[in-house]
C-alpha positions in Angstrom: -3.2 157.5 208.6 -3.5 161.2 207.9 -1.4 162.0 211.0 1.2 159.3 210.1 1.4 160.8 206.6 2.0 164.2 208.1 4.8 162.8 210.2 6.5 161.5 207.1 5.9 164.4 204.8 6.6 167.5 207.0 10.4 166.8 207.2 10.6 166.1 203.5 8.5 169.2 202.6 10.5 171.5 204.9 13.8 170.4 203.5 12.8 170.6 199.9 11.0 173.9 200.1 13.9 175.4 202.0 16.3 174.2 199.3 14.1 175.5 196.6 13.9 179.0 198.2 17.7 179.1 198.8 18.4 178.2 195.2 16.0 180.8 193.8 16.9 183.8 196.1 20.1 185.6 195.3 21.1 185.8 199.0 21.0 182.0 199.1 23.1 181.5 196.0 25.7 184.1 197.2 26.9 181.9 200.0 27.7 178.9 197.7 31.4 178.7 196.8 31.0 175.7 194.5 28.5 176.4 191.7 26.7 173.7 189.9 25.5 170.4 191.2 27.9 170.4 194.2 26.5 173.8 195.3 23.0 172.4 195.1 24.1 169.4 197.1 25.5 171.7 199.8 22.2 173.6 200.0 20.2 170.4 200.1 22.4 168.9 202.8 22.1 172.1 204.9 18.3 172.1 204.8 18.1 168.3 205.3 20.4 168.5 208.3 18.4 171.4 209.8 15.2 169.4 209.3 16.8 166.5 211.1 17.7 168.8 214.0 21.4 168.6 213.4 22.2 171.8 211.7 25.5 171.0 210.0 26.6 172.1 206.5 29.2 171.4 204.0 32.4 173.5 204.2 31.6 175.0 200.7 28.5 176.7 202.0 28.8 179.8 204.1 25.7 179.1 206.3 26.6 181.8 208.8 24.8 184.6 207.0 21.5 186.4 207.9 19.7 184.6 205.1 20.8 181.1 206.1 20.5 181.7 209.8 16.9 182.6 209.3 16.1 180.2 206.5 17.6 177.2 208.3 15.7 178.2 211.4 12.3 177.5 209.8 13.0 173.8 209.0 14.3 173.4 212.6 11.2 174.9 214.0 8.7 173.1 211.8 10.4 169.7 211.8 10.9 169.8 215.6 7.8 171.3 217.0 5.1 170.7 214.4 5.8 167.0 214.4 4.6 166.9 217.9 1.0 167.6 216.9 0.5 164.6 214.6 2.5 162.4 217.1 0.2 163.4 220.0 -2.9 163.0 217.8 -1.8 159.4 216.9 -1.2 158.7 220.6 -4.6 160.1 221.6 -6.3 158.0 218.8 -4.5 154.9 220.0 -5.5 155.5 223.6 -9.2 155.8 222.7 -9.3 152.6 220.6 -10.9 149.5 222.0 -9.0 146.3 222.0 -10.1 144.1 219.1 -9.3 140.4 218.9 -7.1 139.4 216.1 -8.8 137.9 213.0 -8.1 136.7 209.5 -7.4 140.2 208.2 -4.9 141.1 211.0 -1.2 141.7 210.0 0.9 140.5 212.9 3.6 143.0 213.8 6.2 140.4 214.9 6.6 138.6 211.5 9.1 139.1 208.7 6.2 140.1 206.4 5.5 143.1 208.5 9.2 144.1 208.7 9.4 143.8 204.9 6.3 146.0 204.4 7.6 148.6 206.9 11.1 148.8 205.2 9.5 148.9 201.8 7.2 151.8 202.7 10.0 153.8 204.4 12.3 153.3 201.4 9.6 154.2 198.8 8.5 157.3 200.7 12.1 158.4 201.2 12.9 157.7 197.6 9.9 159.6 196.2 10.6 162.5 198.5 14.3 163.0 197.8 15.2 161.2 194.6 14.3 164.2 192.3 16.5 166.5 194.4 19.3 163.9 194.5 19.1 163.6 190.8 19.8 167.3 190.5 22.8 167.4 192.9 24.8 164.3 194.0 23.9 162.0 191.1 24.7 164.6 188.4 28.0 165.5 190.3 28.9 161.8 190.4 28.2 161.4 186.7 30.2 164.6 185.9 33.3 163.2 187.8 33.3 160.0 185.8 32.6 161.7 182.5 36.1 163.2 182.3 
C-alpha cells in the first residue's frame, strides 16, 4: 500500500510543487502573459502536462525560457523515472506472495463492486490532489467570466 500510495502521490506532488515554485519565483511569473487566474491555470497546466510526460503548455505561457525549461524538466524526470521504483517494488512483492484461496473477506476483482470502489478511490484521490489548485485557477476564471 505504501508503494501504491507513492505511485498516486508522486505525480500530484511534482505538478503542484512545480506550480507553486513557478508562481512564487519572479522568473516564473515573467513568462505569463495573462495575469490572474488564467495565468495560474497556464502554469498549472504546464506542470501537470510535464508530469504526465506530454510537455505541452497554453499559448499564453512562454515556456521556452531557461527557468521553465529547467523547472519543467524536474517533473518530467521524477514522474517518469521515480515511478518505476514503487512499480517494481509492487511487482516484486506480488511475485513473492503465496497463492491464498479466496475466503469470506476476499473482494473479487471481476464484480461491479470492485469497479465502483476503484473508480471512487481514483476520483477522490484526484479531487483531493488537484481541487484546491483548480479552485484558484480555472474555477475562479469561470466564475469571473459569468460575473460580468
